[in-house]
N, C-alpha and C positions, 0 to 999 in steps of 0.2 A: 333538413333532417334534425330531429331532436337529439340532444346529446344522450348517450347511454346512461344507465343507472350507475355504472362504474365511474364514468366521467364526472357525473354530478357528485358522487361520494368523494372524489379527489379534488373538488373545487375548494376555493379558499373558505375559511370559516365565515367570513362576511357574506359570501354568496350563499353558502348553505343556510345561514340564519335567515336571509331574505327569502330563499326558496321554501323553507319550512314555515315561514310566517304567512304564506299565501293560503287562504281558506277557500277561495272560489276561483275556478278556471272556466273561461268561456272562449274557446277557439273554434266555435261552430262555423261551418262552411269554409274553413281554411283548407280547401281541397288539395293544396300543394304541400301540406305539412306531412312529412314522412317520419317514420321512427317506430320505436317499440314503446308500448304503453307502460312497460315496466319502469320507465324513467320517472313515473309519478309515484313510485312505491313509498317514498319517505315523506310524502306531503300529507299533512293533517287536513285534508280537504273536507268541506261540508257540502260541496256541489261540484260537478264536473260535466261540462257540456262540450263534447267533441263531435257533435253532429256533422256528418258529411266530410269528415277528415279522411278522405278516401284512401290515402296511402299509409294511414296509421294502423298498425297491427300489433299482435303480441298476446302474451298471457297476462291476464289481469292480476295484479298483486291483491292480496286480501283486502287492503284498505280501499281499493277502487271497486272491487267486487261488491263489497257491502253497500257502497253508495248506489250501485246499479240495482241491487235488490230492494233498497229503500226508496227507489224511484227518484234518486237525486243525481243520477248520471245518465247521460245520453250518448250512445255510441252508434246509433243508427246511421248507416251510410259510410261507416269506417270500413277498413279492410277486415280480415278475419280476426275476431276477438275471441280468445279462449278463456274459459273459466279456470280459476286456479285449481290445482290438484288437491286431493284430500290431504296429502302431506303438507302442502303449503298452508292450507287452512288450519291444520293441527298445530302448526308452528306460529300462527298469528298471535298477536297480543291478546290477553284475556279480554280487553275492552272490545276488540273486533269480534271475538268469538261470542261475547255476550250480545252484541248488536245483531249478529247473524241469527242467533237462537231466539232473539226477541221478535224476529220478523214473522208476521202471521199471514201475510198474503203477498204473492208475487205475480206480476204481469209483465212478461217479456215478449209478448206476442208481437210479431212483425219485425223482430230483430233477426233478420235472415243471415247476418254475419256472425251470430253467436254460436260457438261450438264448445264441446267439452263434456266432462263428466259431472253430473250433479253431485254436490256435497249431500251427505245423508239428510241433513235438516231440510234442504230444499226438496229432496225426493219425497220426504214425508209430507210436505205441503202439497206436492203433486198428488200423492195417494189420497190425501184428505180433500182433494178438489179445491185447494186454495192457491194453486200455482198454475199459470197459463203459459205453456211453451208451445201450444198447438198451432197457432196461426202464424205461418211465415217464418218460424225460427229455423236456424241452421240445424246441424246434426247434434242432438243432445243425447248423451248416453247415461243410462241408469248407473248408480254406483255398484261396484262389485259386491258379492256376498261377503268378502273379507272386509271391505270398507264398512258395510252395514254392521258386521259383527263387532267392529271396533268403535262404533258410534257410542255416544253417551247413553247411560241407562234411560234417561228421559226419552231420547229418540227411539230406542228399542221398544220401550213401553208403548209409545204412540203407534209404532208400526204394528205391534201385536194387538193393539186395541181396534184396529181397522176391521170393520165387520165383514163377515162373509157375504158374497153375492154383490159386492160393490166394485167389481173390476170389469172394465170394458176394453178389450184389446182388439176389437174389430177395426180393420183399416190399418193395422200396424204391419210391419214386415213379418217375416216368418217367425212364429212363436212355437217353440218345441216343448212338448210335455216332458216333465221330469222322468228320468229313468227309474226303473224298479229299485235300483240300489239307492238312489237319492231319496225315494219315498220311504224306503226301509230305515233310512237314517234320520228321518224327520222326527220331530218331537212327538211324544205320545198324544199330546193335545191335537196336533195336526192330523195324525193317523185316525184319532177318534172322530174328528170332523169329517174326514173323507169317508169313513165307514158309515157315518150317519146320513150321508147324502142318499136320497131315495129316488131322485129324478134329475136328469141332466139334459139341457138343450143348448147345444153349441152350433146349431144350424146357421149357415151363412158366414161362419168364421173361416174364410177361405185361406187365411194365413196360418191356421193351426196344423201342426204336423207332429209326428212322433209316435211312440208306442204307448197305448193306453195302460194305465195302472190296472192291476187285476180287479179291483173293486168296480172301476168304471166299465171294464169289459163285461163283468157279470150283469151290470145294469143294462148294457147294450143287448145282451142275450135275453134279458127279461123284458125287452121292448120298453125300457124305462130311460133310454138314452138316445138322443137324436144328434147324430153327426152326418146325416145323409145329405142335407140340402146345402150345397155351396161350401162344404168344408174342404180343407186341404187334404194331404195324404195322411190318413190315420192308420 
């Protein structure tokens, strides 16, 4: 088992110096290696290959997470690896944050052991079709509304710049329409966009549930909305 992050922090200065001088780690196929990936949090790594370290688990520290996003780390075949929280990312060094925000494309397909909540920057890449978590990933959760509200102005601008009609939620779990209260509290721009919609076809979206907003209900009554074929409970 690897020593804990606390144990490493209490090691002698000479050991810490050697530890922090390591730039590349390759322990791939060491299936008997157990421990918490947090042990690597103080290493200034440029690459990290822990492929098939089946007993290795834990929450990735930001310096390791950014390597994964950059395609410089492999954790396929490890135990459950969790993405760092939004708070952990917010507390990362400016250099790490700059590297995360510089990432333009992410492919983590096939990493069935990856779980956690996406940081806002990575969620935006997903919305922009520049991130792939679709094929064989573990349970990946969208950031909360609060986390998105606290994202940088640049991220918020990119979210708001995503064009209407480019969302495909078929095949997801149950997706519930927003409540009337939530819609009433939406920005005037969102309300204007909803009221400008003249036709809706959500046929085949068997995972869609909830109460229709009034504008969409009127379209249904006017035979301009299709929820009939294969929809969930509307």
